[in-house]
Backbone bond lengths (Angstrom), bond angles and torsions (degrees), N, CA, C in turn:
res aa  C-N    CA-C-N  psi(-1)  N-CA   C-N-CA  omega(-1)  CA-C   N-CA-C  phi
1 X - - - 1.476 - - 1.528 108.72 -
2 X 1.334 117.02 128.95 1.457 120.84 -176.18 1.524 110.81 -74.33
3 X 1.336 114.83 151.04 1.454 120.28 179.69 1.526 109.74 -72.00
4 X 1.347 117.45 149.04 1.470 119.67 179.03 1.514 110.93 -63.02
5 X 1.327 115.83 146.01 1.464 120.89 -178.97 1.527 110.10 -66.43
6 X 1.320 116.08 146.05 1.459 121.70 177.59 1.528 108.23 -84.36
7 X 1.336 118.74 112.73 1.474 119.86 -176.74 1.523 112.70 -64.80
8 X 1.339 117.51 -28.50 1.461 120.39 179.91 1.520 109.85 -70.64
9 X 1.335 116.42 -47.36 1.460 120.37 179.21 1.523 110.58 -60.97
10 X 1.335 116.34 -40.67 1.462 119.90 179.80 1.521 111.29 -64.45
11 X 1.337 117.19 -41.54 1.461 120.31 -179.40 1.523 110.90 -66.89
12 X 1.328 117.46 -42.50 1.459 120.61 179.63 1.525 111.19 -65.44
13 X 1.350 116.98 -38.85 1.461 120.51 -179.65 1.523 110.98 -66.06
14 X 1.337 116.69 -35.17 1.461 120.84 -179.69 1.522 111.97 -78.57
15 X 1.337 116.99 -16.17 1.454 121.15 -176.00 1.513 110.20 101.67
16 X 1.323 116.59 131.94 1.461 120.67 -178.08 1.517 109.00 -149.34
17 X 1.327 115.03 162.43 1.449 118.74 174.80 1.521 110.07 -134.77
18 X 1.320 114.29 150.87 1.452 123.34 178.08 1.524 108.82 -111.71
19 X 1.317 116.70 143.78 1.448 122.26 172.47 1.527 106.21 -105.03
20 X 1.320 115.32 100.44 1.454 121.60 -175.02 1.529 110.20 -97.08
21 X 1.329 116.14 134.82 1.463 121.34 173.19 1.527 106.67 -87.23
22 X 1.335 114.81 96.51 1.466 120.19 -177.59 1.529 110.21 -73.02
23 X 1.336 117.51 130.74 1.466 119.49 175.41 1.518 111.42 -83.07
24 X 1.313 116.82 167.46 1.453 120.83 171.29 1.524 108.57 -72.03
25 X 1.318 116.81 141.48 1.460 121.35 177.84 1.511 112.84 124.98
26 X 1.344 118.53 -73.46 1.463 119.17 -178.86 1.517 111.61 -75.73
27 X 1.333 115.41 159.21 1.460 120.76 175.89 1.520 110.11 -77.87
28 X 1.323 115.86 163.70 1.469 120.40 175.81 1.523 110.50 -60.99
29 X 1.333 116.45 -37.98 1.459 120.65 179.28 1.529 110.72 -62.57
30 X 1.327 117.34 -41.68 1.460 120.46 -178.96 1.524 110.92 -67.37
31 X 1.328 117.54 -42.78 1.466 121.14 178.58 1.530 110.17 -61.54
32 X 1.332 116.40 -41.55 1.462 120.69 178.10 1.529 110.62 -62.88
33 X 1.329 117.08 -41.45 1.467 120.83 178.89 1.518 111.11 -64.35
34 X 1.332 117.67 -39.45 1.468 120.22 177.66 1.526 110.54 -63.43
35 X 1.345 117.06 -43.67 1.465 120.25 178.33 1.526 110.76 -62.30
36 X 1.317 116.71 -41.65 1.475 121.35 177.28 1.520 111.16 -59.15
37 X 1.321 116.59 -47.04 1.462 120.14 -177.54 1.533 111.66 -67.84
38 X 1.322 116.86 -37.32 1.467 119.45 177.84 1.526 110.98 -62.93
39 X 1.330 116.08 -40.20 1.468 120.32 -179.14 1.525 111.92 -77.51
40 X 1.328 117.11 -19.34 1.454 120.06 -179.09 1.518 113.40 73.77
41 X 1.333 117.19 32.12 1.466 121.11 178.56 1.524 109.07 -104.89
42 X 1.325 115.49 162.08 1.464 120.54 -176.60 1.526 112.80 -77.82
43 X 1.345 116.42 -36.19 1.464 119.47 -173.67 1.523 110.58 -136.25
44 X 1.315 114.68 146.49 1.456 122.14 172.94 1.520 107.49 -152.14
45 X 1.298 116.98 153.97 1.455 121.53 179.30 1.513 110.21 -145.17
46 X 1.331 116.44 160.77 1.453 119.98 179.28 1.523 110.10 -122.90
47 X 1.313 115.53 157.15 1.464 122.06 179.31 1.521 108.65 -118.81
48 X 1.322 116.54 119.20 1.452 120.38 179.28 1.507 111.24 87.51
49 X 1.322 117.11 91.85 1.461 121.68 -176.70 1.525 111.19 -71.60
50 X 1.344 115.36 134.83 1.455 122.41 171.34 1.527 108.20 -106.06
51 X 1.321 117.18 132.24 1.453 120.55 175.94 1.526 110.09 -58.77
52 X 1.335 117.69 156.86 1.473 119.98 -179.57 1.525 114.16 -53.67
53 X 1.340 117.93 -36.96 1.466 119.73 -177.21 1.527 113.05 -89.89
54 X 1.334 117.42 12.53 1.465 122.49 177.48 1.525 108.63 -111.22
55 X 1.307 116.68 137.81 1.462 121.79 179.88 1.519 110.26 -109.44
56 X 1.336 114.27 173.40 1.456 118.83 171.73 1.505 114.93 121.40
57 X 1.317 114.63 -161.07 1.456 123.06 -169.46 1.527 111.99 -70.24
58 X 1.338 115.45 122.18 1.464 121.69 177.36 1.520 107.79 -124.25
59 X 1.331 116.32 120.82 1.461 122.60 179.43 1.520 108.75 -84.16
60 X 1.340 117.17 120.01 1.465 123.03 -179.95 1.526 108.63 -119.12
61 X 1.326 116.33 123.02 1.456 121.34 -179.52 1.512 111.68 -108.95
62 X 1.339 116.86 146.34 1.459 122.66 176.55 1.528 108.74 -132.28
63 X 1.330 115.71 152.94 1.462 120.19 178.91 1.520 111.26 63.74
64 X 1.337 116.94 -144.88 1.473 120.37 -179.46 1.524 114.02 -58.91
65 X 1.339 117.79 -16.29 1.465 119.83 177.73 1.516 111.99 -63.74
66 X 1.338 117.86 -18.65 1.457 119.88 177.61 1.525 111.34 -60.39
67 X 1.324 116.30 -29.04 1.464 119.51 178.54 1.524 112.24 -68.64
68 X 1.329 116.50 -16.37 1.457 120.05 -178.67 1.524 112.96 -86.54
69 X 1.318 117.37 -4.60 1.461 119.39 -178.02 1.529 112.97 -52.53
70 X 1.353 119.21 -44.51 1.474 118.07 178.97 1.528 112.71 -61.82
71 X 1.343 117.46 -31.42 1.460 119.40 178.95 1.518 110.98 -70.68
72 X 1.336 116.70 -42.80 1.459 120.20 179.92 1.518 110.56 -61.93
73 X 1.331 116.23 -35.74 1.458 120.08 -179.81 1.526 112.94 -66.71
74 X 1.323 117.33 -14.15 1.462 119.88 177.86 1.522 112.48 -83.46
75 X 1.337 117.26 -15.11 1.458 119.85 178.79 1.534 110.29 -71.79
76 X 1.330 118.49 140.87 1.467 119.65 171.09 1.532 109.80 -67.32
77 X 1.319 115.73 157.45 1.464 121.97 -179.56 1.530 109.29 -114.48
78 X 1.338 114.51 148.17 1.464 120.03 177.85 1.530 108.95 -117.91
79 X 1.322 116.11 137.20 1.456 122.14 -178.45 1.522 110.21 -134.92
80 X 1.326 115.61 154.68 1.456 121.65 161.75 1.522 105.86 -118.28
81 X 1.309 116.40 134.31 1.455 119.40 -175.72 1.517 111.95 -144.89
82 X 1.326 115.44 150.85 1.458 121.97 176.87 1.528 108.08 -101.98
83 X 1.324 116.01 119.93 1.458 122.50 177.09 1.529 108.02 -106.56
84 X 1.314 115.96 129.87 1.463 121.28 179.12 1.530 108.42 -109.37
85 X 1.328 116.28 112.44 1.461 121.13 176.84 1.522 109.63 -80.42
86 X 1.305 115.97 149.74 1.459 121.47 -176.79 1.524 112.08 -92.22
87 X 1.300 115.59 19.50 1.455 121.87 178.44 1.516 109.31 -173.43
88 X 1.315 116.05 173.27 1.462 120.78 -179.59 1.529 110.56 -74.60
89 X 1.328 115.22 135.73 1.467 120.94 -178.86 1.527 108.97 -121.40
90 X 1.318 119.19 118.22 1.470 120.86 176.27 1.524 110.86 -60.51
91 X 1.319 116.57 142.61 1.462 121.75 -176.71 1.525 111.64 -57.96
92 X 1.324 116.93 -38.57 1.464 119.92 -178.68 1.529 110.71 -64.85
93 X 1.330 116.91 -42.36 1.460 120.16 179.55 1.532 111.25 -66.17
94 X 1.329 116.00 -39.71 1.470 119.20 179.11 1.525 110.45 -62.84
95 X 1.331 117.33 -44.60 1.459 120.49 179.55 1.518 111.25 -61.10
96 X 1.343 116.06 -40.68 1.465 120.05 179.81 1.525 111.34 -62.87
97 X 1.325 117.24 -46.24 1.464 120.80 -176.89 1.528 111.26 -68.71
98 X 1.322 117.55 -38.72 1.467 119.27 177.47 1.527 110.55 -61.38
99 X 1.334 116.27 -38.39 1.468 119.51 177.72 1.527 110.83 -67.30
100 X 1.343 116.75 -38.53 1.460 120.47 -179.28 1.532 111.67 -66.12
101 X 1.337 117.50 -31.84 1.451 121.35 -178.12 1.531 112.66 -89.46
102 X 1.312 117.90 2.01 1.462 121.20 175.18 1.527 108.35 -89.01
103 X 1.336 116.18 123.40 1.459 121.61 -174.91 1.515 109.75 118.61
104 X 1.334 118.27 -162.93 1.471 120.58 179.69 1.522 111.31 -67.63
105 X 1.322 116.47 133.61 1.463 121.89 176.80 1.522 109.07 -134.91
106 X 1.320 115.97 158.96 1.459 121.33 172.55 1.522 108.88 -90.99
107 X 1.347 115.69 139.59 1.452 120.53 175.29 1.516 110.25 -139.58
108 X 1.319 115.59 144.60 1.466 122.37 170.08 1.523 107.32 -113.87
109 X 1.332 119.44 123.90 1.466 120.63 -179.69 1.526 111.06 -55.12
110 X 1.345 116.83 146.31 1.465 119.67 179.34 1.519 111.77 -65.80
111 X 1.333 115.55 164.84 1.468 121.52 -174.97 1.524 110.91 -58.26
112 X 1.324 118.23 -38.71 1.462 121.92 -175.23 1.525 113.59 -87.24
113 X 1.320 118.10 11.71 1.462 120.13 -179.65 1.526 109.94 -76.69
114 X 1.360 114.41 163.95 1.468 120.25 -177.60 1.517 112.60 -92.97
115 X 1.337 118.04 7.73 1.462 121.27 -178.66 1.522 109.28 -119.75
116 X 1.322 115.96 166.83 1.461 120.69 179.21 1.530 109.97 -64.81
117 X 1.311 115.93 141.54 1.459 121.13 -176.72 1.524 109.58 -84.84
118 X 1.327 115.45 74.81 1.453 122.05 177.77 1.532 108.76 -115.27
119 X 1.326 114.83 138.81 1.463 119.68 178.69 1.518 109.46 -64.70
120 X 1.338 116.72 134.18 1.457 120.11 -178.44 1.519 109.60 -146.43
121 X 1.313 115.49 167.78 1.461 121.33 -178.58 1.521 109.44 -101.68
122 X 1.315 116.69 131.36 1.458 123.43 172.68 1.518 107.89 -130.38
123 X 1.333 116.92 149.01 1.457 121.09 -178.84 1.523 110.43 -103.53
124 X 1.324 116.00 127.83 1.462 122.56 173.29 1.531 106.37 -94.79
125 X 1.311 116.48 108.85 1.467 120.92 -176.11 1.529 111.91 -81.36
126 X 1.312 116.94 -29.84 1.469 121.54 178.68 1.521 108.29 -146.40
127 X 1.334 115.90 136.67 1.457 122.00 176.70 1.525 106.42 -147.25
128 X 1.339 114.93 86.83 1.458 120.70 -170.88 1.525 111.27 -117.00
129 X 1.312 114.32 139.89 1.461 121.64 176.47 1.516 109.08 -81.84
130 X 1.340 116.37 127.17 1.468 121.40 179.50 1.518 112.31 -104.28
131 X 1.324 116.96 -43.62 1.456 119.97 -178.27 1.526 108.94 -149.49
132 X 1.319 116.12 157.33 1.460 121.61 172.08 1.520 109.01 -132.04
133 X 1.315 115.20 146.33 1.470 121.29 175.90 1.517 107.72 -151.45
134 X 1.316 116.52 98.56 1.451 120.23 -175.43 1.519 110.41 64.86
135 X 1.331 116.65 -124.85 1.461 121.10 178.89 1.523 112.56 -89.46
136 X 1.324 117.02 0.56 1.471 121.18 -179.97 1.517 110.55 -97.32
137 X 1.341 114.95 141.90 1.469 120.19 174.41 1.525 108.94 -130.52
138 X 1.308 115.60 150.99 1.465 121.98 174.87 1.521 107.84 -106.06
139 X 1.339 116.71 120.27 1.463 122.21 -177.17 1.522 111.14 -109.39
140 X 1.314 115.05 145.79 1.463 123.64 171.54 1.525 106.10 -109.48
141 X 1.339 116.41 115.93 1.470 121.45 -172.11 1.519 109.95 -122.51
142 X 1.323 116.25 129.76 1.464 122.30 168.37 1.514 106.40 -120.47
143 X 1.332 116.20 122.64 1.464 119.93 -172.44 1.514 110.49 -144.45
144 X 1.333 114.56 161.70 1.464 120.53 174.50 1.522 110.32 -55.92
145 X 1.316 114.71 150.34 1.456 119.53 170.84 1.526 108.75 -58.07
146 X 1.328 116.56 139.44 1.454 120.26 -179.09 1.509 114.08 91.53
147 X 1.343 117.62 3.13 1.460 121.15 176.06 1.524 108.72 -81.04
148 X 1.313 117.03 135.17 1.457 122.02 178.26 1.528 108.67 -97.05
149 X 1.325 115.73 105.43 1.462 120.12 -177.37 1.527 110.30 -68.57
150 X 1.316 117.06 -31.26 1.467 119.74 177.32 1.536 110.14 -62.61
151 X 1.328 116.06 -43.16 1.463 120.37 176.77 1.524 110.77 -65.02
152 X 1.338 116.33 -38.63 1.462 120.77 178.22 1.520 110.97 -59.28
153 X 1.339 117.06 -42.08 1.467 120.48 179.51 1.527 110.92 -62.82
154 X 1.319 116.84 -43.35 1.471 120.93 178.67 1.524 110.25 -62.70
155 X 1.332 116.37 -42.28 1.465 120.17 -179.43 1.531 111.72 -65.27
156 X 1.347 116.82 -36.69 1.467 119.86 176.46 1.523 110.58 -61.69
157 X 1.338 115.92 -42.76 1.459 119.36 179.02 1.508 112.86 -63.62
158 X 1.336 116.60 -39.24 1.461 120.16 178.29 1.527 111.37 -66.53
159 X 1.345 115.81 -40.77 1.466 119.52 -179.89 1.528 111.61 -64.31
160 X 1.340 116.29 -29.67 1.461 120.31 179.86 1.528 112.36 -90.47
161 X 1.335 116.31 -5.97 1.450 120.89 175.78 1.517 115.26 76.30
162 X 1.347 117.63 16.91 1.465 119.62 -178.58 1.528 112.57 -121.63
163 X 1.335 117.59 -15.43 1.454 121.01 -174.65 1.524 110.68 82.69
164 X 1.319 116.18 156.07 1.466 120.53 179.81 1.519 109.55 -165.99
165 X 1.309 115.46 161.40 1.456 121.08 172.16 1.520 108.96 -143.83
166 X 1.318 115.48 157.51 1.460 121.78 178.55 1.527 108.10 -85.21
167 X 1.314 116.57 121.64 1.465 121.59 -175.80 1.524 112.03 -91.38
168 X 1.320 116.58 -36.24 1.466 120.11 -179.04 1.525 108.70 -156.44
169 X 1.356 115.50 148.70 1.462 119.63 -177.54 1.517 109.86 -147.76
170 X 1.328 114.40 141.67 1.460 120.90 175.94 1.520 109.06 -140.49
171 X 1.345 116.34 131.84 1.466 119.83 174.49 1.526 108.40 -85.81
172 X 1.330 115.37 125.39 1.463 120.30 -176.32 1.522 113.69 -106.29
173 X 1.329 117.66 -13.37 1.464 119.27 179.94 1.524 110.02 -161.94
174 X 1.325 114.92 151.17 1.470 123.37 170.60 1.522 106.13 -129.06
175 X 1.330 116.76 106.46 1.455 119.22 -175.18 1.520 109.95 57.49
176 X 1.338 117.98 -127.69 1.464 120.41 -177.89 1.521 113.97 -84.12
177 X 1.337 118.10 -0.61 1.461 121.61 -176.05 1.530 109.49 -98.92
178 X 1.340 116.79 125.18 1.455 121.18 -174.08 1.519 111.74 -113.31
179 X 1.328 115.06 165.85 1.458 121.12 -179.62 1.525 112.37 -61.17
180 X 1.332 117.66 -23.60 1.466 120.05 178.60 1.524 111.88 -65.28
181 X 1.339 117.03 -19.84 1.464 121.53 177.96 1.523 112.43 -92.44
182 X 1.327 117.53 -5.55 1.453 120.59 -174.18 1.518 111.86 -86.52
183 X 1.325 115.48 165.80 1.459 121.72 -177.77 1.532 108.16 -141.33
184 X 1.328 118.41 139.22 1.461 118.89 174.62 1.521 110.47 -70.90
185 X 1.321 116.43 165.70 1.461 119.81 -179.66 1.523 111.53 -60.29
186 X 1.325 117.56 -30.00 1.466 119.50 176.34 1.521 111.38 -64.86
187 X 1.337 116.30 -32.68 1.463 120.10 176.52 1.518 111.79 -67.12
188 X 1.349 115.67 -38.72 1.458 119.50 175.66 1.526 110.40 -64.51
189 X 1.321 116.50 -41.89 1.462 120.59 178.77 1.521 110.97 -62.26
190 X 1.340 117.18 -40.65 1.466 120.77 178.33 1.523 111.14 -63.63
191 X 1.341 116.67 -41.11 1.469 120.47 179.96 1.522 110.74 -64.76
192 X 1.337 116.76 -37.37 1.461 120.29 177.33 1.526 111.03 -66.22
193 X 1.333 116.70 -36.79 1.462 119.86 177.09 1.524 110.83 -65.71
194 X 1.330 116.64 -38.85 1.466 120.01 177.19 1.523 110.61 -63.80
195 X 1.336 115.71 -38.83 1.466 118.66 177.79 1.532 110.73 -62.92
196 X 1.339 115.98 -43.16 1.465 119.96 179.11 1.523 111.05 -61.07
197 X 1.336 116.38 -27.74 1.457 120.93 178.31 1.515 113.65 -86.67
198 X 1.341 116.60 3.75 1.463 120.06 175.87 1.507 115.53 102.91
199 X 1.326 118.12 4.81 1.467 121.18 -179.84 1.526 109.10 -118.54
200 X 1.348 118.57 95.53 1.469 120.57 -177.97 1.519 114.36 -81.72
201 X 1.359 118.12 -8.73 1.467 120.57 -171.41 1.525 113.54 -57.62
202 X 1.352 120.99 -46.01 1.475 118.74 -179.49 1.521 113.05 -60.46
203 X 1.339 117.89 -37.63 1.464 120.14 -179.72 1.523 110.64 -72.46
204 X 1.322 117.69 -38.19 1.469 120.06 176.57 1.529 109.85 -58.91
205 X 1.328 116.63 -39.13 1.468 120.57 -179.12 1.522 112.01 -65.55
206 X 1.331 116.98 -29.73 1.466 120.45 -179.64 1.518 112.47 -82.00
207 X 1.327 117.73 -23.18 1.461 122.06 -178.43 1.525 108.86 -91.53
208 X 1.316 115.90 90.18 1.469 120.59 -176.68 1.525 110.25 -71.55
209 X 1.348 118.02 134.95 1.470 120.15 176.69 1.520 111.17 -69.16
210 X 1.333 115.72 153.56 1.464 119.53 -173.20 1.525 112.66 -68.72
211 X 1.331 118.23 -20.22 1.465 117.48 -178.17 1.526 111.61 -69.48
212 X 1.335 118.10 -14.73 1.459 119.61 175.07 1.529 111.01 -66.07
213 X 1.333 116.46 -22.83 1.465 120.40 177.97 1.520 110.94 -86.96
214 X 1.340 116.98 -57.47 1.458 117.33 -170.93 1.519 113.15 -71.22
215 X 1.329 118.24 -20.92 1.465 119.11 177.24 1.526 112.61 -72.09
216 X 1.310 117.49 -7.53 1.464 120.53 174.01 1.526 111.63 -76.07
217 X 1.339 117.09 -11.55 1.458 121.68 -178.44 1.527 110.15 -103.05
218 X 1.341 118.11 153.97 1.462 120.22 175.37 1.523 110.48 -58.61
219 X 1.325 116.52 145.89 1.459 120.58 -179.31 1.526 111.05 -114.35
220 X 1.315 114.42 153.12 1.456 122.90 170.85 1.520 106.85 -124.25
221 X 1.323 116.60 123.60 1.460 121.13 179.59 1.528 108.16 -87.62
222 X 1.330 115.76 126.13 1.452 121.70 -176.11 1.522 111.98 -90.70
223 X 1.321 115.15 147.01 1.461 119.64 168.09 1.530 108.72 -69.85
224 X 1.324 115.80 153.64 1.464 119.85 -179.91 1.528 111.20 -55.10
225 X 1.317 116.57 -36.65 1.462 120.85 -177.14 1.525 112.55 -68.00
226 X 1.334 117.80 -20.27 1.465 121.27 -178.05 1.521 112.73 -96.25
227 X 1.329 117.67 -18.39 1.462 120.55 -174.81 1.520 111.15 -59.32
228 X 1.323 116.77 -46.07 1.457 120.59 -176.80 1.531 111.24 -61.95
229 X 1.329 117.08 -45.26 1.467 120.17 -178.88 1.524 111.15 -62.06
230 X 1.333 116.85 -44.12 1.463 120.37 179.72 1.525 110.23 -65.79
231 X 1.337 117.14 -37.70 1.466 120.70 178.50 1.523 111.77 -63.30
232 X 1.321 116.79 -24.97 1.461 121.13 178.09 1.531 111.99 -95.16
233 X 1.345 117.33 11.77 1.450 121.07 172.23 1.513 115.92 96.46
234 X 1.330 118.91 6.00 1.463 120.93 -179.51 1.526 110.67 -76.95
235 X 1.318 115.38 157.82 1.450 120.51 171.18 1.515 109.60 -73.97
236 X 1.320 116.05 179.37 1.466 121.50 -176.90 1.523 109.92 -116.03
237 X 1.336 115.81 126.43 1.462 121.74 173.63 1.530 109.64 -93.64
238 X 1.317 115.95 163.12 1.464 120.19 -177.83 1.516 111.75 -56.72
239 X 1.339 117.14 -38.05 1.464 120.16 -176.74 1.512 114.40 -65.61
240 X 1.343 117.87 -13.94 1.457 120.47 -179.95 1.509 114.07 -90.97
241 X 1.337 117.43 3.78 1.466 121.03 -175.93 1.521 110.67 -94.19
242 X 1.320 115.34 127.78 1.458 121.12 175.41 1.524 111.37 -92.77
243 X 1.339 117.11 -40.52 1.462 119.79 -177.84 1.525 110.30 -158.56
244 X 1.335 115.32 153.08 1.468 123.61 174.14 1.529 106.71 -121.57
245 X 1.330 117.60 92.09 1.471 120.23 -173.17 1.519 115.27 -61.67
246 X 1.336 118.40 -32.30 1.461 119.18 178.73 1.522 109.72 -147.93
247 X 1.334 117.30 154.23 1.468 120.15 -174.76 1.522 112.21 -70.44
248 X 1.325 114.89 158.10 1.464 121.38 175.84 1.514 108.76 -153.08
249 X 1.323 115.30 164.60 1.462 121.70 -176.41 1.518 110.91 -96.12
250 X 1.309 115.34 165.01 1.461 121.17 173.50 1.528 109.66 -59.84
251 X 1.332 115.92 140.42 1.461 124.56 -178.60 1.525 112.75 68.53
252 X 1.332 117.10 17.60 1.461 120.24 175.54 1.523 110.08 -76.92
253 X 1.315 115.54 148.08 1.463 120.55 170.36 1.517 108.00 -75.28
254 X 1.331 117.34 128.86 1.461 121.33 -178.91 1.524 109.42 -128.27
255 X 1.333 115.09 151.80 1.462 121.93 175.75 1.518 108.36 -100.47
256 X 1.316 117.00 128.82 1.465 122.77 179.77 1.518 107.99 -100.26
257 X 1.326 116.82 117.27 1.464 121.84 -173.92 1.525 109.99 -124.52
258 X 1.348 115.58 157.24 1.465 118.75 174.99 1.527 109.20 -84.82
259 X 1.322 117.00 -179.27 1.464 120.28 -174.42 1.528 112.44 -67.39
260 X 1.347 118.83 -16.20 1.467 121.56 176.08 1.525 111.76 -86.01
261 X 1.336 117.54 -7.41 1.452 121.34 -178.79 1.509 113.96 92.94
262 X 1.334 118.85 6.79 1.460 121.99 179.23 1.523 109.86 -79.23
263 X 1.320 116.47 137.41 1.463 121.65 -179.49 1.520 110.29 -72.19
264 X 1.336 116.64 127.69 1.462 122.44 176.40 1.528 110.40 -103.17
265 X 1.318 116.71 -46.41 1.467 121.03 -177.70 1.519 109.19 -162.80
266 X 1.311 115.57 171.31 1.455 121.00 170.22 1.526 107.67 -119.89
267 X 1.308 115.63 159.22 1.454 119.43 -178.74 1.512 111.66 -158.07
268 X 1.327 115.02 179.09 1.461 122.47 177.83 1.522 108.10 -115.90
269 X 1.320 116.07 124.94 1.455 120.53 -178.16 1.525 111.17 -74.67
270 X 1.330 115.58 135.72 1.466 120.46 176.23 1.520 112.00 -84.66
271 X 1.318 117.04 -11.81 1.469 121.63 -176.08 1.524 108.47 -141.66
272 X 1.331 116.68 159.70 1.458 117.43 171.48 1.519 108.72 -76.14
273 X 1.322 115.89 161.21 1.464 120.09 -172.37 1.520 112.64 -61.02
274 X 1.321 117.83 -31.56 1.454 120.18 -179.28 1.513 113.80 -71.48
275 X 1.340 117.17 -22.50 1.465 120.62 -177.14 1.524 112.72 -96.19
276 X 1.320 118.46 -11.75 1.463 120.34 -174.50 1.526 112.05 -61.21
277 X 1.326 117.30 -36.89 1.454 120.47 -177.51 1.519 114.10 -62.24
278 X 1.312 118.61 -19.61 1.467 121.77 -177.99 1.523 112.83 -100.01
279 X 1.333 117.61 2.64 1.463 120.65 -179.87 1.524 109.15 -79.34
280 X 1.324 116.85 120.34 1.464 120.42 -174.99 1.520 112.82 -88.30
281 X 1.328 117.72 -35.67 1.464 120.43 -174.32 1.524 110.59 -137.87
282 X 1.318 115.43 157.07 1.459 121.80 173.51 1.510 113.73 84.28
283 X 1.341 114.17 176.63 1.458 119.86 -179.71 1.526 110.42 -72.42
284 X 1.304 115.99 144.37 1.464 120.88 170.21 1.532 110.12 -102.13
285 X 1.348 116.01 -19.97 1.467 121.78 176.69 1.521 108.11 -137.54
286 X 1.327 116.22 130.78 1.461 121.28 172.78 1.522 108.37 -89.98
287 X 1.325 117.00 117.57 1.456 120.74 178.18 1.527 109.22 -70.77
288 X 1.331 117.09 129.70 1.461 120.72 -176.11 1.518 113.65 -113.81
289 X 1.331 118.37 -25.61 1.462 120.18 -178.79 1.523 109.42 -155.29
290 X 1.329 116.22 124.70 1.465 122.24 -179.74 1.527 108.54 -95.56
291 X 1.328 116.85 136.21 1.459 121.40 -176.14 1.529 113.19 -109.95
292 X 1.310 117.71 2.14 1.459 120.57 -179.45 1.519 109.50 -119.14
293 X 1.326 115.90 163.28 1.457 121.57 176.39 1.527 108.29 -78.44
294 X 1.321 118.52 114.62 1.472 119.75 -178.01 1.525 112.87 -57.84
295 X 1.336 117.47 -25.86 1.459 120.33 -179.62 1.520 112.06 -62.52
296 X 1.337 117.12 -21.76 1.470 120.45 178.46 1.525 111.96 -76.27
297 X 1.332 116.99 -9.43 1.461 120.75 -174.59 1.521 109.31 -126.64
298 X 1.322 117.75 87.88 1.476 120.39 179.14 1.524 110.22 -55.90
299 X 1.322 117.68 142.29 1.470 120.04 179.91 1.528 111.42 -53.07
300 X 1.323 115.54 130.38 1.460 120.29 -179.29 1.525 111.89 -98.76
301 X 1.343 116.20 -1.17 1.459 119.20 -179.19 1.529 109.58 -97.04
302 X 1.310 115.82 158.38 1.458 120.84 -179.35 1.518 110.48 -88.47
303 X 1.335 115.83 144.63 1.458 120.16 176.15 1.520 109.24 -68.91
304 X 1.339 118.49 145.44 1.468 120.18 179.76 1.518 111.08 -63.81
305 X 1.319 115.16 143.30 1.449 120.24 178.65 1.523 110.05 -81.03
306 X 1.310 115.52 157.21 1.462 120.45 178.91 1.517 109.90 -64.18
307 X 1.338 116.69 158.18 1.471 121.30 -177.31 1.513 111.56 -60.43
308 X 1.348 118.96 -29.41 1.450 121.50 -178.31 1.513 112.98 -76.47
309 X 1.321 115.56 -6.39 1.460 118.07 -178.73 1.504 112.62 92.51
310 X 1.335 117.73 -2.64 1.453 120.70 179.56 1.500 111.12 -79.35
311 X 1.333 117.71 -173.95 1.457 121.40 -179.04 1.519 110.86 -68.52
312 X 1.324 117.30 159.20 1.467 120.30 177.51 1.515 111.26 -56.90
313 X 1.322 118.50 148.13 1.461 121.47 -175.82 1.517 113.59 -52.88
314 X 1.374 117.89 -37.49 1.442 118.21 -174.87 1.523 112.71 -71.89
315 X 1.354 117.79 -13.88 1.456 119.76 -178.04 1.529 112.56 -99.37
316 X 1.348 116.90 -2.95 1.463 118.36 -179.39 1.504 110.67 -74.85
317 X 1.340 115.18 152.50 1.469 120.06 179.66 1.512 109.23 -69.51
318 X 1.331 115.70 144.11 1.448 121.12 179.23 1.510 108.81 -105.10
């Protein structure tokens, strides 16, 4: 009689992610390394770097979940932060400036950032005042991934003519994942101890399956004849689509799945979902990342025939 399967090993092999409550002090890289070492895996990565003095939700992926990092980076981030103005700000002026900074804004990454210092556009989806205490305010911010809240605080101070700096910051959500789902590293250590004692359930609960991420994106169900081509990195033509379960816009990130619902690849749509049916030629989706082993999907297309009309060169007798 075979031994029961290890649910932890199975989850790690399929790819999983942890929602870690990062404390102030260590870097995101260090917290990720600690989580990797606790789990005993070779590789781990994080999506959305938090500065050492910033706390909150840190997405850590292991195994095949590392391929999902670009998808996680597309989720907007939510923060609560304390901004300290360097002078008194009338309530009316503060309300006006917060409204002006809601929407698309220009930002230049700070000097100590890990990216090139080029001016770029980021969207502030929410910029709400929660509390005030003297020259300090508590802000609730929802912004595009890659928005520098520290820079935003400085820009608010400049717009109000008094100057400002960010005193404290915490990330409370990444897309649909909130801090209430996160666990400190001590919680991960406790779950590992429970597993060692014969109870894997707490650790299984912390290792989120990767479909919790990609199911947040619109899906396109592929015909069987298209699965193999997409698995080998091809784009998707209209004829390879079996179903469009929900609408999406042009240039949307979409998940390409087979008829069983298994993820094959992700891509960027060249058309909105309503226009795809009228596309006569060319790709309707550019495949950007394959999540399956192409070797599992033998090519379903025929090799081109020789110009003379004879059999393909590889099939001729030698």
